[in-house]
C-alpha positions as CSV (number, residue, x, y, z in Angstrom):
1,M,16.2,-52.8,9.6
2,K,15.2,-51.9,6.1
3,M,13.2,-48.9,7.1
4,F,16.1,-47.7,9.3
5,L,18.5,-47.9,6.3
6,V,16.1,-45.9,4.2
7,A,15.7,-43.3,6.9
8,L,19.6,-43.2,7.3
9,A,20.0,-42.6,3.5
10,A,17.5,-39.9,3.5
11,L,19.1,-38.2,6.3
12,T,22.4,-38.4,4.9
13,L,21.2,-37.0,1.6
14,G,19.5,-34.1,3.5
15,T,22.6,-33.3,5.4
16,A,24.7,-33.3,2.1
17,S,22.1,-31.1,0.6
18,A,22.2,-28.6,3.3
19,Q,25.9,-28.4,3.1
20,T,25.8,-27.5,-0.6
21,V,23.9,-24.8,-2.7
22,A,23.3,-24.6,-6.5
23,L,25.2,-21.8,-8.0
24,K,23.6,-20.4,-11.2
25,H,26.2,-19.2,-13.7
26,D,26.9,-18.9,-17.5
27,E,29.0,-22.1,-18.4
28,G,28.7,-25.8,-18.3
29,T,25.1,-26.8,-17.5
30,G,24.4,-23.5,-16.0
31,T,24.5,-24.6,-12.4
32,V,27.2,-26.1,-10.1
33,Q,26.9,-27.4,-6.7
34,V,29.2,-25.6,-4.3
35,K,30.0,-26.1,-0.6
36,R,28.2,-23.4,1.3
37,D,30.2,-20.4,2.4
38,P,33.5,-21.6,0.7
39,K,36.7,-20.5,2.4
40,R,39.4,-21.1,-0.4
41,L,38.7,-19.1,-3.6
42,V,40.7,-19.0,-6.9
43,V,39.7,-16.0,-9.0
44,L,40.9,-15.9,-12.5
45,D,40.5,-12.3,-13.4
46,E,40.0,-8.9,-11.8
47,Q,36.5,-8.6,-13.2
48,A,35.5,-11.7,-11.2
49,L,37.6,-10.3,-8.2
50,D,35.3,-7.2,-8.2
51,L,32.4,-9.5,-7.3
52,I,34.4,-11.1,-4.5
53,Y,35.4,-7.6,-3.3
54,A,31.8,-6.3,-3.3
55,L,30.9,-9.2,-1.0
56,G,33.8,-8.4,1.3
57,L,35.6,-11.7,0.6
58,G,38.9,-10.8,-0.7
59,D,40.8,-12.3,2.2
60,R,39.6,-15.8,1.0
61,V,41.3,-15.5,-2.3
62,V,44.3,-18.0,-2.3
63,G,44.9,-17.8,-6.2
64,L,44.4,-14.8,-8.6
65,G,44.9,-14.7,-12.3
66,S,45.3,-11.7,-14.4
67,A,46.2,-10.6,-18.0
68,V,48.1,-7.5,-16.8
69,I,50.2,-8.7,-13.8
70,E,53.9,-9.1,-15.0
71,P,56.6,-11.4,-13.8
72,S,58.5,-8.4,-12.2
73,Q,55.4,-8.1,-9.8
74,L,55.7,-11.6,-8.5
75,T,58.0,-13.1,-5.7
76,A,60.4,-15.9,-6.5
77,G,57.7,-18.3,-5.2
78,G,55.0,-17.1,-7.6
79,F,53.1,-14.8,-5.2
80,I,51.9,-11.3,-6.1
81,K,54.2,-8.9,-4.3
82,P,52.9,-7.0,-1.3
83,E,53.5,-3.7,-2.9
84,V,51.4,-4.7,-6.0
85,L,48.5,-5.6,-3.7
86,K,48.7,-2.1,-2.0
87,S,48.3,-0.1,-5.3
88,G,45.8,0.6,-7.8
89,Y,42.6,-1.3,-8.0
90,L,44.0,-4.5,-6.1
91,A,44.2,-2.1,-2.9
92,R,40.3,-1.7,-2.9
93,G,39.8,-5.0,-1.2
94,K,41.6,-7.1,1.3
95,L,43.9,-9.8,-0.2
96,N,46.1,-12.1,1.9
97,N,49.1,-13.1,-0.2
98,P,47.3,-14.9,-3.1
99,R,49.4,-17.0,-5.5
100,F,49.5,-16.0,-9.1
101,V,47.7,-18.5,-11.3
102,G,48.4,-17.2,-14.7
103,N,46.5,-15.5,-17.5
104,W,42.7,-15.9,-17.7
105,T,42.9,-17.5,-21.1
106,S,45.6,-20.1,-20.0
107,P,45.5,-20.6,-16.2
108,N,48.1,-22.7,-14.5
109,L,46.1,-25.7,-13.8
110,E,48.9,-27.4,-11.8
111,T,49.2,-24.3,-9.5
112,I,45.5,-24.2,-8.9
113,L,45.3,-27.9,-8.1
114,T,48.0,-27.4,-5.3
115,L,45.8,-24.6,-3.9
116,K,43.0,-26.8,-3.2
117,P,40.2,-24.3,-3.8
118,D,36.6,-24.8,-2.7
119,L,35.4,-22.5,-5.7
120,I,36.8,-21.1,-8.9
121,V,35.4,-18.0,-10.2
122,R,35.9,-16.2,-13.6
123,S,34.3,-13.9,-16.1
124,T,33.8,-15.5,-19.4
125,W,32.8,-15.0,-23.0
126,E,31.8,-17.2,-26.1
127,G,34.6,-19.5,-26.9
128,N,36.5,-19.4,-23.6
129,Q,38.3,-22.5,-22.8
130,N,39.5,-24.7,-19.9
131,Y,36.1,-24.9,-18.1
132,D,36.0,-28.7,-18.1
133,K,39.6,-28.8,-16.8
134,L,39.0,-26.3,-14.2
135,S,35.7,-28.1,-13.0
136,R,37.8,-31.2,-12.4
137,I,39.8,-29.3,-9.8
138,A,36.8,-27.6,-8.1
139,P,33.4,-26.3,-8.7
140,T,33.8,-23.5,-11.2
141,A,31.4,-20.7,-12.0
142,G,31.9,-18.4,-15.0
143,F,29.9,-15.2,-15.5
144,R,29.5,-13.8,-19.0
145,E,30.0,-10.0,-19.0
146,D,27.7,-9.7,-22.1
147,A,24.8,-11.2,-20.2
148,P,21.9,-8.8,-19.3
149,G,22.4,-7.1,-15.9
150,F,25.8,-8.7,-15.8
151,W,27.3,-7.8,-12.5
152,Q,23.9,-7.4,-10.5
153,K,22.8,-11.0,-11.5
154,S,26.4,-12.4,-10.9
155,L,26.6,-10.7,-7.5
156,R,23.2,-11.9,-6.4
157,D,24.1,-15.5,-7.6
158,L,27.4,-15.6,-5.8
159,A,26.0,-14.0,-2.5
160,R,23.6,-17.0,-2.0
161,V,26.6,-19.3,-1.8
162,F,28.1,-17.2,1.0
163,G,24.9,-16.2,2.7
164,R,25.5,-12.5,1.8
165,Q,22.4,-11.6,0.1
166,A,21.8,-8.6,2.2
167,Q,25.4,-7.4,1.3
168,A,24.6,-7.8,-2.4
169,E,21.6,-5.8,-2.2
170,R,23.2,-3.0,-0.3
171,V,25.9,-2.8,-2.9
172,I,23.5,-2.8,-5.8
173,K,21.4,0.0,-4.1
174,E,24.5,2.0,-3.4
175,A,25.5,1.8,-7.1
176,A,22.1,3.0,-8.4
177,D,22.0,5.7,-5.6
178,T,25.5,6.9,-6.9
179,N,24.2,7.2,-10.3
180,R,21.0,9.1,-9.4
181,A,23.1,11.6,-7.3
182,N,25.7,12.0,-10.2
183,A,22.8,12.4,-12.8
184,R,21.5,15.3,-10.7
185,K,24.8,17.0,-10.7
186,L,25.2,16.7,-14.6
187,A,21.6,18.0,-15.2
188,A,22.1,20.9,-12.9
189,A,25.3,21.8,-14.8
190,G,23.5,21.7,-18.2
191,V,25.5,18.7,-19.4
192,F,22.7,16.8,-21.1
193,K,21.5,20.0,-23.1
194,K,25.1,20.3,-24.3
195,Y,25.9,16.7,-24.8
196,P,22.6,14.5,-24.8
197,K,24.7,11.6,-26.4
198,V,27.9,9.8,-25.8
199,V,30.3,7.3,-27.2
200,V,33.0,5.2,-25.4
201,I,36.2,4.8,-27.4
202,S,39.2,2.6,-26.5
203,P,42.2,3.3,-28.6
204,F,44.7,0.4,-28.8
205,A,48.4,0.8,-29.4
206,G,49.5,0.2,-32.8
207,G,46.2,1.4,-34.3
208,G,42.5,0.2,-34.0
209,N,39.8,2.0,-32.0
210,W,37.0,0.2,-30.3
211,L,33.6,1.4,-29.7
212,Y,32.1,-0.1,-26.6
213,T,28.5,-0.9,-26.8
214,S,27.7,-2.8,-23.6
215,V,29.2,-3.2,-20.1
216,R,32.6,-1.4,-20.5
217,L,31.8,2.0,-19.0
218,I,29.0,2.6,-21.6
219,D,26.3,1.1,-19.2
220,D,27.4,3.4,-16.5
221,L,27.0,6.4,-18.8
222,R,23.6,5.4,-19.8
223,A,22.6,5.0,-16.2
224,L,23.7,8.7,-15.8
225,G,21.2,9.7,-18.4
226,F,23.1,9.8,-21.8
227,K,21.8,8.4,-25.0
228,D,24.0,6.4,-27.4
229,G,25.9,8.5,-30.0
230,L,26.5,5.6,-32.3
231,K,25.0,2.1,-33.0
232,A,27.0,-0.9,-33.9
233,P,25.3,-3.5,-36.4
234,T,27.6,-6.2,-35.0
235,T,29.7,-6.7,-32.0
236,T,32.7,-8.8,-30.7
237,L,32.3,-10.8,-27.7
238,G,29.1,-8.8,-27.1
239,V,30.9,-5.8,-25.6
240,G,32.0,-3.6,-28.6
241,T,33.3,-3.3,-32.2
242,Q,36.2,-1.8,-34.1
243,I,35.3,1.7,-35.4
244,S,36.6,3.4,-38.4
245,D,38.1,6.9,-38.4
246,E,35.4,8.0,-40.8
247,A,32.6,7.1,-38.4
248,L,34.4,9.2,-35.6
249,L,35.0,12.1,-37.9
250,N,31.2,12.2,-38.5
251,L,30.2,12.5,-34.8
252,D,28.1,15.7,-34.3
253,K,29.0,18.1,-31.7
254,Q,26.3,17.1,-29.2
255,T,28.1,13.7,-28.7
256,L,30.4,13.6,-25.8
257,V,33.6,11.4,-26.6
258,V,34.8,9.5,-23.5
259,I,38.3,8.1,-24.4
260,M,39.0,5.0,-22.2
261,P,42.4,3.5,-23.2
262,P,43.2,0.0,-22.3
263,A,46.0,-0.7,-19.7
264,G,49.6,-1.4,-20.0
265,Q,51.2,-2.1,-23.4
266,Y,48.0,-1.9,-25.1
267,N,47.3,1.8,-24.2
268,G,47.1,3.9,-27.3
269,G,45.6,6.9,-25.8
270,D,48.3,9.3,-26.3
271,A,48.7,8.5,-30.0
272,F,45.1,8.7,-30.6
273,M,44.8,12.2,-29.2
274,K,47.7,13.4,-31.5
275,S,46.2,11.7,-34.5
276,P,43.9,13.8,-36.8
277,V,40.8,12.0,-35.3
278,G,41.8,12.8,-31.8
279,Q,42.4,16.5,-32.7
280,R,39.2,17.0,-34.5
281,L,37.3,15.5,-31.4
282,K,39.4,17.1,-28.7
283,G,36.9,19.8,-27.9
284,Q,34.2,17.5,-27.0
285,S,36.3,14.7,-25.4
286,V,37.3,13.6,-21.9
287,I,40.0,11.0,-21.2
288,Y,39.3,8.5,-18.5
289,N,42.2,6.3,-17.5
290,L,41.4,3.1,-15.5
291,E,43.6,2.5,-12.5
292,S,46.1,-0.2,-12.5
293,S,44.9,-3.8,-12.5
294,S,41.3,-2.5,-12.9
295,P,38.6,-4.7,-14.3
296,W,36.4,-3.3,-17.1
297,A,33.2,-3.8,-15.1
298,G,31.7,-4.6,-11.8
299,P,29.9,-3.3,-8.8
300,I,32.9,-1.4,-7.3
301,V,34.1,-0.2,-10.7
302,S,30.7,1.0,-11.6
303,M,30.6,3.3,-8.7
304,R,34.1,4.4,-9.2
305,N,33.4,5.1,-13.0
306,S,30.1,7.1,-12.0
307,N,32.1,9.2,-9.6
308,D,35.3,9.8,-11.7
309,V,33.6,10.3,-15.1
310,T,31.0,12.7,-13.6
311,R,33.8,14.9,-12.2
312,L,35.8,14.8,-15.4
313,I,32.7,15.8,-17.4
314,L,31.8,18.6,-15.1
315,E,35.4,19.9,-15.1
316,A,35.4,19.8,-18.9
317,V,32.1,21.6,-19.4
318,K,33.1,24.2,-16.9
319,E,36.3,24.9,-19.0
320,Q,34.4,25.1,-22.1
321,K,32.2,28.0,-20.8
């Protein structure tokens, strides 16, 4: 009888283990046990949503958080309106009437609890909060965008949970192939001879320009073959730093300036271009506006960045001849 109970316990543990998988991520203890192939997902920001979209799992999102979705874009019951889901970045994947769960820095924990998620996914950074509270509701995975190989590693780790490793590898290869094809176009047009270096500047409304040093478009431009036009001694949240007008005015003519304004009320792109600094850099600048509700980085965004920025650069260089 004793041997039978031992064997039964071992079988039970083995079955439980087969039903879960250890998901590696960048918060808490670094791993969390998740039910294999979870069906109900809460995604706390568009950057994490890009990973879910890349795996073809948008239809499993029952709750979505965002820093840019406004009250006017919600139904009386707190769901994101269908017309919002069919526009901009959100239309790049399939979403089935997700409930809005608040801002990524202050998610609505009560709403998330009622959704009974199998997994909560978010992008994160040093000092981000609520991980413990979210983990009490469901297994929670946070992926740091300043981690090396941010979206490639995150995509691979998530793919293991859903048994979609082959899909993840196809997406990673497609992104690399896209960059190689666009790099050849830029080289053939003589872009790298004219502009071997690049900077990405994000002008915020009310003043303050940010130089992005990692992840946010700059990694895509490096993958195309550009070198850094400016180095930053320190960064905020590992992705960028505020840059002075003096530093921008000292950029040489061989540095391409990609202006990527933030979205919505924070967009200071027009004001920047009308400023003395913007006017000085106008001849060597291209303006790249993210589509509505777009994340800063991710597999789908990376491919879009590569294609769209390549097109803008080729058009600008052609006009300059």
